[in-house]
C-alpha positions as a printed Julia matrix, in Angstrom:
312×3 Matrix{Float64}:
  0.0     0.0     0.0
  1.33    3.45   -0.95
 -0.1     6.53    0.74
 -0.81    9.52   -1.52
  1.43   12.51   -0.91
  2.61   15.62   -2.75
  5.03   15.14   -5.65
  8.33   16.77   -6.49
 10.06   17.14   -3.11
 11.33   14.92   -0.39
  9.01   14.8     2.59
  9.59   15.19    6.31
 11.43   12.44    8.14
  8.37   12.45   10.42
  6.02   11.62    7.51
  3.3     9.05    8.27
  3.53    5.51    6.95
  1.82    2.17    7.29
  3.07   -1.06    8.91
  3.19   -2.56    5.41
  5.41    0.28    4.19
  7.75   -0.14    7.13
  8.08   -3.88    6.52
  8.78   -3.25    2.83
 11.34   -0.57    3.64
 13.28   -2.89    5.93
 13.67   -5.22    2.95
 14.72   -2.31    0.73
 17.22   -1.1     3.31
 18.7    -4.54    3.76
 19.36   -4.79    0.03
 20.86   -1.27    0.04
 23.13   -2.14    2.98
 24.63   -5.15    1.23
 25.14   -3.27   -2.03
 26.54   -0.21   -0.26
 28.79   -1.77    2.38
 29.66   -5.23    1.07
 30.14   -8.29    3.26
 30.23   -8.14    7.03
 33.59   -8.97    8.63
 32.16   -9.64   12.05
 35.38  -10.46   13.91
 36.88   -7.17   12.69
 33.66   -5.14   13.18
 34.06   -4.05    9.57
 32.55   -4.33    6.09
 34.41   -5.15    2.9
 33.54   -2.03    0.91
 34.02    0.25    3.9
 37.45   -1.3     4.43
 38.33   -0.64    0.78
 37.27    2.99    1.11
 39.41    3.51    4.2
 42.41    1.87    2.55
 41.96    4.2    -0.4
 42.31    7.2     1.88
 45.27    5.66    3.68
 47.03    4.87    0.4
 46.87    8.54   -0.57
 47.48   10.37    2.72
 46.91   14.12    2.92
 48.55   16.06    5.75
 48.18   19.71    6.7
 51.07   21.93    5.63
 51.71   22.9     9.23
 50.84   21.31   12.57
 48.14   22.86   14.69
 49.21   26.12   16.38
 49.55   24.25   19.67
 49.23   20.46   19.28
 49.51   19.98   23.04
 46.34   22.03   23.45
 44.49   19.33   21.52
 45.82   16.51   23.68
 45.17   18.51   26.84
 41.53   19.19   25.93
 40.26   16.48   23.59
 38.91   14.15   26.28
 37.83   16.87   28.67
 38.41   20.6    28.42
 41.16   21.7    30.78
 41.49   25.17   29.24
 38.78   27.77   28.72
 37.29   26.91   25.29
 37.45   30.55   24.25
 41.22   30.48   24.69
 41.7    27.52   22.29
 42.3    28.27   18.6
 39.35   27.31   16.36
 41.31   24.72   14.37
 41.94   22.78   17.55
 38.51   23.52   18.96
 36.77   21.97   15.96
 38.86   18.81   16.21
 38.25   18.42   19.95
 34.5    18.82   19.38
 34.59   16.16   16.64
 36.4    13.81   19.01
 33.84   14.33   21.78
 30.92   13.52   19.47
 32.75   10.52   18.01
 33.62    9.32   21.51
 29.93    9.09   22.38
 29.4     7.16   19.17
 32.25    4.76   19.99
 30.93    4.07   23.51
 27.36    3.63   22.24
 28.17    1.23   19.41
 30.51   -0.81   21.6
 27.7    -1.34   24.1
 25.19   -2.13   21.35
 27.55   -4.56   19.59
 27.99   -6.51   22.81
 24.22   -6.58   23.4
 23.03   -7.65   19.95
 22.91  -11.08   18.42
 25.8   -12.17   16.21
 25.1   -12.04   12.48
 25.7   -15.76   12.06
 23.1   -16.57   14.72
 20.11  -14.84   13.17
 17.94  -15.08   10.09
 15.83  -12.03   10.95
 16.37   -9.17    8.51
 16.07   -6.46   11.17
 18.81   -8.05   13.3
 21.03   -8.37   10.22
 20.45   -4.68    9.46
 21.37   -3.67   13.0
 24.63   -5.63   12.83
 25.55   -3.95    9.53
 24.6    -0.56   10.99
 26.94   -1.03   13.94
 29.79   -2.22   11.72
 29.37    0.94    9.63
 29.57    3.01   12.81
 32.82    1.31   13.77
 34.02    2.29   10.3
 33.17    5.89   11.15
 35.55    5.75   14.1
 38.35    4.76   11.71
 37.42    7.67    9.42
 37.49   10.07   12.37
 40.99    8.81   13.15
 42.01    9.69    9.6
 40.72   13.23   10.19
 43.0    13.56   13.2
 45.94   12.11   11.26
 45.34   14.75    8.59
 46.4    17.32   11.19
 49.35   15.25   12.45
 47.44   14.01   15.52
 48.54   10.38   15.75
 48.22    9.71   19.48
 44.44    9.94   19.83
 42.92    7.26   22.06
 39.27    6.32   22.56
 38.63    6.84   26.25
 35.56    5.5    28.12
 33.06    8.01   29.46
 32.39    8.58   33.13
 31.0     5.42   34.85
 27.4     6.66   34.94
 27.34    7.46   31.21
 29.11    4.22   30.4
 26.35    2.38   32.24
 23.66    4.35   30.4
 25.08    3.26   27.05
 25.31   -0.35   28.22
 21.67   -0.4    29.33
 20.33    1.54   26.33
 20.32   -1.3    23.74
 18.51   -3.55   26.22
 15.53   -1.21   26.62
 12.17   -2.24   25.14
 11.77   -1.08   21.57
  9.01    1.38   22.41
 11.47    3.23   24.65
 14.7     2.71   22.7
 13.53    3.4    19.15
 12.64    7.11   19.52
 15.86    7.72   21.48
 17.95    5.94   18.84
 16.26    7.87   16.03
 16.91   11.24   17.66
 20.51   10.22   18.33
 20.94    9.71   14.59
 19.42   13.15   13.96
 21.93   14.67   16.38
 24.75   13.04   14.46
 23.55   14.26   11.06
 22.95   17.82   12.24
 26.41   17.88   13.81
 28.09   16.65   10.62
 26.23   19.26    8.58
 27.34   21.96   11.01
 30.97   20.79   10.78
 30.77   20.79    6.97
 29.48   24.36    7.03
 32.47   25.75    8.98
 35.33   23.72    7.46
 36.24   26.26    4.77
 36.35   29.09    7.28
 38.25   27.3    10.04
 40.82   25.67    7.73
 41.0    28.41    5.09
 44.81   28.3     5.06
 44.88   24.5     4.68
 42.82   23.81    1.52
 44.18   20.32    0.85
 43.65   19.19    4.43
 40.2    20.81    4.45
 39.24   18.94    1.28
 40.39   15.63    2.76
 38.48   16.16    6.02
 35.36   17.0     4.01
 35.76   13.84    1.93
 36.04   11.76    5.11
 33.08   13.59    6.63
 30.95   12.95    3.55
 31.64    9.21    3.76
 30.2     9.33    7.27
 27.31   11.59    6.28
 26.16    9.26    3.5
 25.83    6.47    6.05
 24.19    8.74    8.61
 21.54    9.78    6.09
 20.7     6.13    5.52
 20.75    5.4     9.25
 18.21    8.14    9.93
 15.8     6.55    7.47
 16.47    3.11    8.88
 15.87    4.22   12.48
 12.76    6.15   11.41
 11.43    2.9    10.01
 11.19    1.44   13.54
  8.79    4.15   14.72
  5.05    3.67   15.07
  2.84    6.79   15.08
  3.25    6.93   18.87
  7.01    6.57   18.44
  7.04    9.48   15.98
  5.26   11.7    18.49
  7.72   10.68   21.21
 10.69   11.37   18.91
  9.41   14.86   18.07
  9.05   15.63   21.75
 12.56   14.3    22.5
 14.41   16.37   19.9
 14.76   19.58   21.92
 15.73   18.05   25.3
 18.12   15.54   23.73
 19.91   18.14   21.59
 20.19   20.45   24.58
 21.48   17.76   26.95
 23.94   16.3    24.46
 25.6    19.57   23.48
 25.79   20.8    27.06
 28.42   18.1    27.47
 30.51   19.59   24.64
 31.75   22.97   25.89
 33.24   23.84   22.48
 29.85   24.1    20.79
 28.96   27.77   21.55
 32.2    28.83   19.83
 31.48   26.85   16.68
 27.79   26.05   16.18
 24.26   27.32   16.74
 22.6    24.42   18.55
 19.18   26.07   18.5
 19.38   26.28   14.7
 20.52   22.65   14.55
 17.51   21.68   16.68
 15.1    23.56   14.41
 16.67   21.94   11.36
 16.26   18.51   12.94
 12.56   19.06   13.55
 12.12   20.27    9.97
 14.4    17.7     8.32
 13.12   16.5     4.95
 16.28   15.7     2.89
 15.76   18.68    0.54
 18.66   20.61    2.07
 21.13   17.76    1.54
 23.54   17.83   -1.39
 22.19   15.68   -4.27
 25.58   13.94   -4.59
 25.22   12.66   -1.02
 21.58   11.65   -1.43
 22.4     9.7    -4.59
 24.8     7.52   -2.6
 22.49    7.05    0.37
 19.04    5.64    1.13
 15.72    7.32    1.84
 12.51    5.54    2.93
  9.87    5.38    0.21
  7.43    7.37    2.37
  9.9    10.29    2.48
 10.75   10.3    -1.23
  9.0    12.32   -3.95
  5.9    10.37   -4.89
  7.07    9.36   -8.37
 10.29    7.8    -7.05
  8.46    6.17   -4.14
  6.04    4.52   -6.58
  8.98    3.27   -8.65
 10.69    1.84   -5.55
  7.58   -0.06   -4.49
  6.93   -1.36   -7.98
  3.55    0.4    -8.16
  2.56    1.33  -11.73
């Protein structure tokens, strides 16, 4: 069943759908995941095509012409700010903020990986999708590391969060779906809005390092393509009640998350990011990124949604 909607533009990520559409979209996403990422390398928490992409970057390394103004300032502040954020140069500040967001991702996916069923033990398409999703996220951590290497930062370590937050991330994947799914969906929205905000300031912050800036953007876009698909995938778990819960959660979750990243007032407008999340409909994304990613049929322009479902 295909619901009638306006043609010509992508629709809101909060667009209504039917249970039949959601079931169909899980099948579509599963096919996309295999085509997009390749085979799962479960022991390595990796995927064959993602590994090839990373090796391509590593085979052609790009490094900034000069180190950061004060590399020690990065290492002193990347896990937790020891200096006043306003006293840190913006090049370093942007990299420490990227690390802090990626650190949350690393802790979250590690907890989820340990809590979910191994790929070889399941025949259920949704469980297979989740395993692929997590392996892609581990690939993001490797891409973030390449960003740091671009600026000669080779000693970055992934450090656990404080015990309470570590426990939160361990418990999260074990919550009932009705509770977890809206939270997981909004978490993906936070990630996408952050990556868009980083993309928007790269040229300004690294104006004197065009080659390094271009490489960081290329790495960021690899992550963003996946994040776009993950938003659609996580949206597909939400019932109408889940959609209402997710809308309500956007503002408090954005506020709480970015309060833990003291760099953000010096780099980004979190209120604008929150508004953009609530209004997100894919139309503001670069076509080149959308072409490589995946969008649920109920968020696509009607003519492409009909084609995807095989409806004449």
